[in-house]
Structure formats: C-alpha cells, structure tokens
N, C-alpha and C positions, 0 to 999 in steps of 0.2 A: 406464451407469449400467442396474444389471441387481436385484433384488427380493433380500430376504435369504433366505436356506434357510432350512431349521428347524435346519440345522448350524450357523449364526452365529452369534457371539455379540450379546445386544443391548448390552451394554457391556461396554466396551472402556478400563480408568482410568476417567477422568473422563468419558468420551465415550461419548453414544448413539450405537448406527449408527444409520443411515438405511438404505445401499443400497450392493450392490456397485459400485465402482471399474474394477478389473481382479483377476485371480486368475493366480498361475504356482506355481513348484514350490515355493517358498520360502514361499508364503504368500499372503495377499490383502489388495488393498487395501479400506478402506472410504471413503465420505464419511459423516460423522459430528457432531454437533454437541455442543457441552460446555452447560456449565447457563446461562451466561451468550448464549447463540444464537451462537456460532461456529463457523461450518464449517471441520471441521480433513479432512483426508487423514490415515484410519489405518492403517498396515501392519502386519500382526501377522503373526509368525513361526511354522510352521508346529512344534509341540512335539518332534517327530522331530529337526528342526537342532538345537532348541536343547539338546538333549539332549546335543551334543558339545560339552564343557567350552571346547576350544577355539575353538569359532565362538563360543560365548556371550562370552568375554572379551573374542574381535575385536568385536563388535556392542556390548560395554560400551564399547569403546575408541572405538570408530568413530562411538558415537553421541554419547560426550560430546566429540568434535572437532568432529564438524558443529551441534552445539549454538552452537558458538561462530564459525559462519559466520556474516555480516552483509554484506549487499552489498545493491544492488537489484536484481540480477539472479539471486539464487539465491532458492529458496524457504527457509522460515528453518522450522528447526526449533521445534514449539511446547512436546513433551512427549516424556519416553518413559519406560518402565519395562524396564530389560535382564534382571530377575529374575523375571520373572513366569513362569510353567511356558510361556505362550508371549508369548515379548516381544514390545513393540509400540513402534512410533516415530513419532507423530504434526506432520504437516505443514500449513502452512499451505496452502485449500485455493484454487487459480486454474481460474476456470471456461473459460480461455482453449480451445483445439484444440490439436492438438499439432503441430509446424511439418508430420509425415509429413500427416498429414489435411489442412494447408492447402496445399501444394505435391501430393499424391496428386491432391487436387480441383480445382486453381485451377492446375497447373504452376505454370514456373517462377518467380520472385518477380522487383522491379526491381534492379537495380544498388544504387540508392541503400540500399534496403530491403537487401539483402543484406549491405552494407556496415555499415549499422547493425547488422543481426544479429551480424555478427563481431565488433565491439567491446565488445558488450556482454555475448555468451557466454565471450569473452576474458577482459571482467575478473571475471566469474561463476570462470571457471577459476583466474585470479589468487587469489581468494579462499578458492577450495577446497585449494590448493598451499599458502597460507600458513598454514592449518591444520593442517597435515603429511597430509593426505589426495590419495587418486587417484581419480578420479572414475571412471574404469575403464570406462564404459560411456555415453561423448557419443555419441549418435544423435536422428536427428528425433525418435524417438517419445520422449524426454526433454528437450525442448525446447518448454516451453507461452508460445503466443503471447497477449502482456497488450494491453490498452489503450495501455501505455507504451512495451511492448517484451516482450521475451522470458523469460523463467522457467527455469531450467536446474534440474532434479528427478533425483533418484535417486542420491544422492550413494555408490552401490556398500555403503550400511550394511547390506543383507543378502546380499553375495558374498562367496565364501570359495573356497578353491581346489577344493572337489567338489561345487559345483553351477552349472551356467551352460547359454547356450542349445544346447550342442553337443554334451555327455554327463555323465553324473553321474560319472564318476571321471579326468577328466583335466584337466588345469590349465589350460585355455582359458577366459581369463575376457573377455566382451565380448560383443557382438553381429558376425556375418559382416558385411563389406564398409562397414563402422566401425571396425572397431580395429586395433590400429597391428600392426607385424609383429612385433615382440617378443610381442605377445599373443598371434598366429596360431602363433610357433612356441616359445611358454611360456616364451619371455625372462625376467629380472627386469623388473620392470615398476618405472614412474616417471614425472614428470610431464609425460617428454616424448609418453608414448601415448599423454594428453589433447589434446594439439596434434596429433598427427595426425588423431586422430576428428577432430576439430572441424575439419580441413580436408577432411573429406571431407561432413562436414555441409555446408560451406558451399559445396564444390559441388554435392552436392542441391539447393541451394536456388537456386544458379542458373541450374541447367541443367534438373532435374527427375529428372537420374539417379543413381546412385553412378559414383563413379570407378574402382572395379575391377570396374564391370560388375554385372548384376542376379544374382538366383539366391544363396545361400548353400550354407555347410556348405564342405566341402572345395576344391571350385571356386574361390569367395572368398576363402580362409583362404590358395591356393597362387598367384592371381592379386595379393594385397595383399603376398608375398612375395617372389616373382619377376619383376612386371610392373610397369612405369611407368603411374601413374595416366592416363587418358584426362580431360585438359582442354578438350575440344571445346566451345566453347559460354559457356566463362569470360570475362567482360569482359576485354582485354588488362590494362586497370591493376590489376584483379585477380589476375592469372594467376600473376607470379611470389610472392606473397606464399602461395598458396595450395600452389604449388609447393613451395616449403620447408620448410612443412607438413608436406607428404608425403614428405619425405627420408627413406629406410628407414634410414641411423643417425642415430638418437635426439639424436645429440650434434650432428648439423647441422641440428638445427629452433629455432625462433627460442622463447624461452619463450613462456607464454601475458600476459606484459606487453606482449612486443617486438612481438607479433602484434595487442595492442589500441591500442597507440599506434602502429600503422602505419598502422593503420584508422582511429585517430585525425585523427595528423599527417596535413598533406596537404600535402607538399615544395613546390614553385616548379617546376614544368615547363615554362614558358611559353606564351603567349596558346594553344597550339592542345591544352596538356596540363594544364590551370587543375588537375585536381581527382586528378590521379594519387597512387595509395596509394606511400608510403615503401616502399622496399624493405628487410624486414627487416634483409639484410647491411648496409644504411649504419648499424644501430646497433650501440654499442657492447656488448658481452658474449654473441657470440658467436662460435664457432669462424670465424677468416677472416676478421670482420669490421674492419676499420680503425677503430683507435685516433682517435676523433672527438664531442664534444660531444654530451648525449641534446638531443635537441629536447625543451621544455618540453610539459608534457599538455593540452590543451585538451580540452574538451568533445565528446563523439559528438556523431554525425550525430543529428540529427533522426530520430526512429522514422516513418516513415513505413508505415503500415500497409496490409498486402494488402487489398483489395476485400473485401468481406461479412464482414469480421472483426470491426467493432464492430458487424453485427445478429445475428452468432452467439454473440459473448460475453452479448448483452444475453439471447436465448435461453436458454444454458446457465447463466445468472445465476437467471434466473428459475424456471428447471425446478428449480433445487435449493435457492430459495427457498421455493417452493412444495410442497415435500415437507411431508407432514403428519407431526405431533411421534409420536414412538415412543411404541407403548401405554406405559402409567403399568407400573411395574417391580413384580412380585410382593411386598407388605409380608412380612417374615420377622423373628422374636422375632431378639435376641441369644443369640448365646449365653454362657452363664456361665460366668466364668474358673473354670479346675479340672476344663471337660468333656472336655479332651483338645483342644478347639481354640485357635485364639490369640485370648486377649482385646480385640485391636486389633490396626491396620495396623502395620505395621516403620514405623523412620524415613523406610528408603528410599522407601518408600510416598507417606508425608508430604510427604515432599521433592516427590516428581511431583506427588501431586494440589495438592496446598498453595502451591506452587512458591514454590519458594529457602526453605525453611524458615518458613512461616506456615499453620495451618489454620485457615480461613473458619469462623464460628461462626454470624452472621447477615449478611442481605444488608442496605440501607437506600441513604440519599442520602451518607452517607459510611461506608462498610465498615467492619465490623470486625474486627481477628484478634487473634488469640492467635499469637507467636511466638514458634517454640522457641528458647530465647536460647543462647548460651554465657555464657561468663565474663564476656565485654564486655558492654557496652549501648549502646542509637541513640544519635546525637547530640542532645545534648540531656539525656539521661536518667539515673535511675543506678543501679547494678547490679542484675544479673539478682535476684529475688525481694526487692526492694523493694515496698512498698503503693502509695508513690504513680509513676502513671505518669511516662515524659519527657515532654515537652515538645517538640514541632514547632514553628517557625514558618515561617509558609509568608508571601512579600512580595507585594503588590500594585505593581506600575509599571501608574500609570494618569493620563489628563490629565486631573486635576481642576480645573484655571483655565485652561484655554485653550479654544483653537474645540473642542477632541474633548472637553470638560466632561458632557457628555447622559450620553455613550458610558461615561466613564471613571465616571461619578455608580454607572451600571447595573453595573459589573462590582463597585465598591464595594460597594453595596448584596447585591448576590450574592454576594460571600464573606463577606460578616457573618454572612448569615443561613446559610450554609452552617458554619461555623466554630463559632457556637452553638450547631449542632444536633448538630452531634456531638463536643461539648463537656459535650453534655445525655446522652449516653447512658451508664449505669454498666455496660455492659462493655466500654469504650474500653478499647482498646492502648496508647491515648498521649494528650496532648492536643494542640489545635492553638493558636498563637498568630498574631497577624498583626501585620505591618509593612506599611502604607504609604507609599511617596512620588510625589509630583506631581510628572512633568516638563512640564505645562502646555504639550506641545503643542511645544514646542521643541526640537528637534533634536541641540543644543549640552548642554541642560539634561537631555535623556535618557539621554544617554553618563555626566554625570555620577551618574545615579541610579539607573545599572543600576551603577556601579561601588560606589555605596555598600550595595546589595543583596547585593551579591557578595562584599562584604568581610566580610559577617557572616557568621561559622560558622554561626550559629544557623539562619541560615534556609537550608532544607532545598531548594527551589521556589521558583518566580516566577510569579503568575499576569500576562499582558501583554508588553510591551507594550499600551495600548487601541487604538493609533493606526489606521486603514485599510491605512497598508500599513508592514508590517515592513521597515524596514530592515539592509541585510547589515553595517552596523559594529555596530549593536544586537546581533545576532546573533550579531557573533563577539563581540563583549566580555562575554558571558555563557558562550561558548565556552571562550574564556579560561581562565575559571573552574571551566568543567564545571558552572555552577548549570542545572539545569535550568529550562528555560519552557514556560509550557502557555501559547498565544497563543489565544484564543476570536476575538478580532472581526474583526484583520488582513482583508480580501479580496484582498491580492497582497502579493509581498514581491519586493527587490531580489538576495537572498540565493540561493544559487546551490542550487538543488536536491537533497535527498540528500546535502551534505555537515557539515547542522550538527548529531550525534548528541547534543547535548543539548534539540534543541530538537521541542516537539510541539506542532503544530496541530489543534486540535480540531473545523474548521468545513475544508468542500471553499472552495478557493478561488475567485472569482467565474469566473474562468476556465473553471472543470467543473462551470457548474452548467445544463449547457444540456442535460444528461439530462431535468430538470423539463420543460422547455418540450416535449423532444422526446417526451416521455410524452401530455404535455398534448394533442398536437397529433394524437395516433396511438389513444393509448385513452379520451381524453373530451370532445373534441370535433374526430375525427375531419378532418382539413384535407385534402381533395385536392386545389390548388394552393396551395402554400406562396411567399409572396415573400419573401426575403432579403434584408432592408437591410445591407449594411456599410456604416460613419459610417467616414466617415476620419479624422474628428474625433478617434476613438479607436481606431486601429489595433490594437494588440496585442489588445483586448480583441472589437472586430470579427471578426480574424483566427479566432479561437479559437472563437468563433462559428458561424463559414462554414465552418469546416474541421468540428464536430461534426452542421453538420444533411448536410454533402456524403457525411460517410461511414456515416452514418446507413440512406442507401438507404430514406427511408420508402415503405414498401407502400403501391402503390397512392394515390402524391402524383408530382405533378409540381414539381418546385422551381424557381421563379422567381428570377433576380438582377435586382437595381438597386442601384447605389452612393448612399451619401449622401453627397455633395460637401462639403468644406468650404465654411464663408461660411453666406450666408443664403438663396441662389436655391434652393437643391436639394429644398428639402423639397416643396412644391407637384409636382416631377415623381416625386416619389417616389410619392406619394398620386394622380398620373393612373395610373402606372403599376398600381399596385393597381385602379384600377377597369378601365383597358381589358382587362388581361392576367386579370381576371375570377379574383382571386386571393381567397381563403377562409383565408387568416390569413397576416399581416404579422409576422414574427420581427425586430427590430430588435439589430442586432449593434452592442453602444458601449452605455457607461456613463455620459455626461455627459446629467445630470438636465432639465438645460435645454433642452437641443436633442432628447431626446426628448417635451416638453412641445408643441415646434414640431410635431415628427412626429404627433402625437396633434392636434394644430389644423389641421392640415394633411388630415389623413385626415376626421374629420370633414366639414371643409369638402366634403369632395368627397362625402360624403354617406357613407363608407363604413362599412359592418356589420360586416362580418367578426372573426375574431380577432384581436387584437393582445398579442404579448408581448415580453417582453425581459426580460435577466439582473438581478438584482441593483440594483445601481449606479444603474442609469436610474432607477430607484426613491426619490425621494428630496424634501422640501419644495420644491422649485422643481420636479418634475413638477406637481406635487399642486396648487400654489399657479400655475405658468403654464400647465395645458391646462385647468384647470378643469373643467366640465360633460364636456370632449372627454378626458379622463381616464377615466372610467367603460367599464367591461369589460375595460380593460386587465390582463392576467395576469403578475406579476414571477415571477421564481424567485429565493427568498432562501437563505441559512442560519442563519437560525435562527425558532425557531418562538413563537408567541405563546401566553405558558404561561397565557396568562387560562383559551385555550380547550381545555389539556390538561387532560384527568382527573385525568393522573398527577402534574401540578403544582399541583394544589387547593389542597393543606397549603399548599404552600410560597406563593401567591399571596395565602392567606389571614395568612399569619404578614410576607409583605410589605405586606399593608395595615394593620395592627396598629402593628408598628415604623417604618412611616415613611407612614403616611398616605396612599400612594397606591399602586396593581398597578404590578406590576413593569414599568420601560419595557427596551427591545432590548438582549439579550444577557445582564440581567440572573441567567435563568436557565441560560443557558449558562456563566456564573463560576462557580454555584451547584453544578453538574454537574464544572466543573475541578476545586473542591478535593474533589469525593468521587474522583476520580479521582486525586491527587495521594495523598490519604490510603488509599485501597488500595492502591498501589505503594508505599510507603511502609512499608504493613504488611508486603509481600511480600521489603523492602529491609531489614527491621530486623535480621534475626538476624545480618547480616553485621558490623553497629558502625559499617556506614558508610551510613548510607543517604543525605546525599548524595551524597557521590559515584556508589554503587548506582542511584539513583530515577531518571536519566537514561536508561539502560539497561531500565529496569523500564518507563517511562511505557506505550509503543507495545508493549509483551507484555503489557497489563494489559486488560481488558474490567473496564468498570463501566456495571453499567444506572441513567441518570442518571436525572431525572425528566422532561427531554427528550427523549431518545433512548437507546440503549445505544452507549459510545463504544469503538469497535476498532479496531485498526490493523492495517493489510499492516507485519510489522515489516521485510521487505525495504527495502521504500522508506519504512517512516516515515510511511506518508501516511493520516487515516482512511478510513476506510470510508466510501461514500458514500451507498447506497442509501436508507436513510430518512435522511440531514442534509441535504437536499434540500427547502424546502419552499415550496406555491404560497398568492399571493394575489392575490385580485383587487379592483378598484378598482371601489367601489358607493358612490354619492351624495358623489363627493370624498374617501372615506379606503379604506385598504387591510382588506380581511376576509382573517382566514386559512382558507383551503381543507383545510391538512394537509399531513404527508408527501407527494411525488406518486403515489408508489405509492398513495396510498390516495384520490387525488380522482377 
C-alpha cells in the first residue's frame, strides 16, 4: 500500500480512495471504501487509453461479461462505469498475499496444497470461459491466497492489443514465462492459453521456479515456443496432468473443466498409489481420448494453507481496516440547470451508483429506495405512477411450538418490529407484509412449511428456519423454488458450501468463531502458554478450533495440547495438565455445554485461575447450571450481540420493551436486521419487475448497516464477512456479560 499522491482522485464513482495498491501502464488500482464501509479494489484506466473508441467498446463489453462471473474462486466485480472520462472497475478487496509473494518468501508448496490450488484455479477458469472471456494473464501475481482458498484476479479487463508488458505496439498479451506459445507468437487466442498458463503456475507452486526458465523478454518467449518445460521436482502423480496443460498445440490441452475434474477425482491406483491424479487423457472431450463415461464430480481437496498465511492475512486485514477515513470532500453548490452544466447524473451513472436501477434516498434500519421503474411493476405492486406503493411479503419460518421456541419467538418479535418500522416510513417505495409458519422443530413439518412458503407467489424472501442446524433438505427445497432464504441463527449446516445460490446466512458459523478467542488471548489477555483441549465427543468442532489455533502461530506463545477423551474419566487429567504445564490459558475445542461444565468444575477443583475460553455452543443453560460458581471467568465467542448494550440498538430495545413487555432475547436484533437486508435488496431489484427472482442474487451483493452491525458479504463465496460479527461474553456471577465485538475488547 502506498499513500495517495496529489494527482490521485479522492473519489471514484461511489468509492472514496484510501491508498494505492498498484500502478501500471494502463492505470492505477486503489484501495477504496464505499459509503457503507465496504473495502474494494478499484482500477481506474488512464484517459489516454480510454480515448480509443475500440478500447472503450471492448472495456464495456468485457466489464459486463466479468460482472456475470460467479464462483467461489474468482474475485467478484462490484461495480463499473465504462463511460467515465477515466473508466473504472471495482472488485472485492482480498487482503491475502499473492502466490508469487508466498512462494518467493517460503519456497515450493506441499503437493496437497498444489492440488487444491490447481482444482480451485481451474474451477475459476471454467467460470471465466463460460462467461465468454479469456483471462490472458494467469500468473502467480494474479492469484491471491485467502483463508479458504485462492482467488483469481484481473480478468484481462484492461488489456488490449496495444498495451502489454513487452511492447506498446506489438500484439503479445500476457506475462513472459507464463503465457502460451500462441500468445508468445501473436497467434489466435482462446481458452487453451489460460490452461497453459495454469500449468506454468502449478509448476511454480510445486517447485518454486518457472517451467521455461528464469528471466523475461525474448528469451522466455523463445523457450516457451521451442523448448519442453522443465518439470523436475514436480510430484510424479501431478506431472502427467501438468505436461498435458503445457502441450504446444492448443487443441492437445485439456479444458479447464477437465483439469478441475482430474485434480478433484482420485482414480484407484492400487494400495501403493491411493492418491493418483487421474490423467486428463482418460476423460472424454479431448483429442485422442477414449470414449468412456465421465466420473462424477466430487468436492475439491481440503485447502491446506501455507505456513504463516493466517497471520499474514490477519496483519493485512488489520492494516486495511485501520486506515483512517478520508478527509471530508469540499462542499460545492449545485449548478443551476441551464448554465451549461448537466443538471444531474446520467441514467448510466444512476444504474452504477444505485445498483440495478435504484437510488438510495435515506438510510435507516430498513433502507428506503426510489426505483427507476419501467412500465412494469414489482411483485405484488401496481403499475408505475400509482400513488399506492406495492406490498412485498416476507415469510418467517420458525419453531414457535417446539424445543427451539425461545429462538423462534425472538425471531418473530424482531421481524414484526422491523416490518412495522419500515411501513411507518413516509418515503417508503413499497410496503412489507409478514407471513409466519411454525414448524414446531419437526423436520418433516419443516419441509411442508418450506413448501407452503415457496408456493406463495407473494412471498419474496424467507427469514429462517430458526433451528441451530440448517439441514440440506430444507436448503434444497427453497432452492428448487428459487426463493431467497435469510438464515440468522443456525450455527452449522449439512448443506454443501457454495452450492445454494438462494441462501444467505447472516452470521459466521460456529466453526469460524475461533478468531474471537485468538484475539482475546493475544490482545486482551495475552497468554504465553496455551493449552488446547480438543473434545473427542465433538470431533468436528474440536478439529476446527484446533486447526485455527495451530495455524494462528500465536506470537510469543507456546501451544500445548491435551485431548479430552469420551466418557467421564478425562476431565481431571485435563485439569492436571493445565496445572503441571503451567498454562495461563485453556481453550476448549468442543460445543457440548454439559461437558464444558464438567471441565470448568475440574479446573476449579485443581485451583486453576488462568483464562478459560470456548466457542459459542458450549455456552448454554447446561453449562451455567452444571458449572455453578466454576463458570465465572469463562469467556465465549458468540455470533450474536446483546442489543441492550448497543447504543445503535437503543431505539429497538425500547420499542421491544413497549410492545412485548420484555427486553429483546437472543437473535431478535439480528432478525430485525435480516428484514432490513431484504428490504434493501428488494429496493435494488424492483426495477426489473422480478423481485422474487432477483432478490436472491442481490442479497450477497447488498450491504446493510443494521442496528447490530453492518451486514456485508463476499459475493464469490456468499459468506458473511466476519470481522465485526464475532462477539465476546464473560461469565460473571453466573450470567453472561456482553463484552462487545472481539476487535473492540
């Protein structure tokens, strides 16, 4: 990151620039912040290139295509203005380092990481190619590494035949050492050139060097065209696949989808070869391949992060979030119409800044939008020009009569208040109605509830279900009808990640709450000897917590480990280990509240007084009742806030007391914000006349400043951004006391 210069713009479209991320012959990339606080990487093209009508036409066409690219391993386009004097394109900001940085500093990556890297990058290229684009510059510097996997950036949007790293007049497009022979010889380009570049990237990741030697310019081009790649050091199981990617003839290379499938599917290779990567020649659809059935797709190999990556990402994230707000812009008076200046923004600018045909007029818990409507109306609404706004119905799928009644009732009350507040606004563009369905915590009944809500054409989105486990069959039922579901409280799910395009979960799942505990033990109460206790009775959550702490590489701290075995005999052993190991902090990996209570009692019995922490599920009535006085001092990371302690929720809390005679319960405020998110997304889709069909796509591209926190999402993975979504509680006198967002504690 470099400071802005006096020549840099302070605003680009709806973004305020913060620092420079990079610069080149085509333009400058800035780290910028939206009005709602979202960070974005904004590429601004220099005016001299934009003056070329051909370039501007290509930029316009490719920007529109890139905006359609979706997938977990590509960085999504957030907005663009192709008609500005200096056109710009905004993408989501990824704080991770590039593959070039990681390999350059630490050397080659483990084979398992290379395989996972390759399958995800190939999947990203499938999305690029299906959108009608060719990346043209797949290289380590254009691969960013995030906590959950790589991200492919820079989709060739600002590249054309007259500007490359080699020459300003030639036709070579790409980076020497990673470009395909047809690129090096200025031949016709197509998707196979990206596959060749991917092969080069995998060689670099696996060996730490390029397949065609070091150096750039003409030498690298000559070797790429005329010499065979050097695959020395590539794991034998990977070498045939990479060699196929690096074939000189574009027609002889596998497609990106074949590469993805070859890295994903593991063919039986006998006891001595259990993990052989399937040779791409065994797949149909490639010249010379035998005609045989396609293997079924399976999930890619787990992402194994390079050592030190979590700490580096945390450091860069903190640096980005710590950047000060830009100085206020000077106030200028509007130019009266008729003075030769434009009297207002063009429709294209409104579409860009307002997002799909809507202009934001005022903020608030349920944002109000005035839509730029055409002749049609949104779902449930009259034609344009009618004095009566349309009504959109939100469904509430809740357990109101079963074991989860308390959570379901909290949802219902929060949603009711949000709908009432929205409808009380005088400047609303539409009204909201509420339809509530009770599944009583019964799985079969829950499917019937989902069917009824999905069959109601007036329902544009559903809040819920409200259970702790989000089941795959419910996700699929709503997905079949393409009805957006906004899940507030579920701590885990059986649905496969990234497959449900209609699903929006507004909280981080229990398995990713560990950063709150890591922050507490490094910033709030620094620990030097940390005892990690993985509970065998909850192996999934235990493993997630364990991985998070091992990968965190706590600075200046020693990580001790002692398992908590199943049954009743292991608690005393853990407590004794905490004392004999001189641990000043104990981390429980597990979510069983009753077992957490037994561990608390055992630690207290041994006289242990250090920090004791756990993630949310372990904090429940069984913990408080079972641990008694031994519960005091324990700290828990949760995904919900206490609205009675939040100044931003003061009005909501007062309204809740007036209407229901009690303070808001857990998840009530988050359910209130879920309605606000839906209302904001509905405002941005109402111009199309297809609110229900469009809202699912808009939810994760929408940012809503709620009463609890700002809801924003990674549009590529559809996951909520978690920095301010993890909250800490400490048990005091037998009751949880809200400490605040973990970054503020």
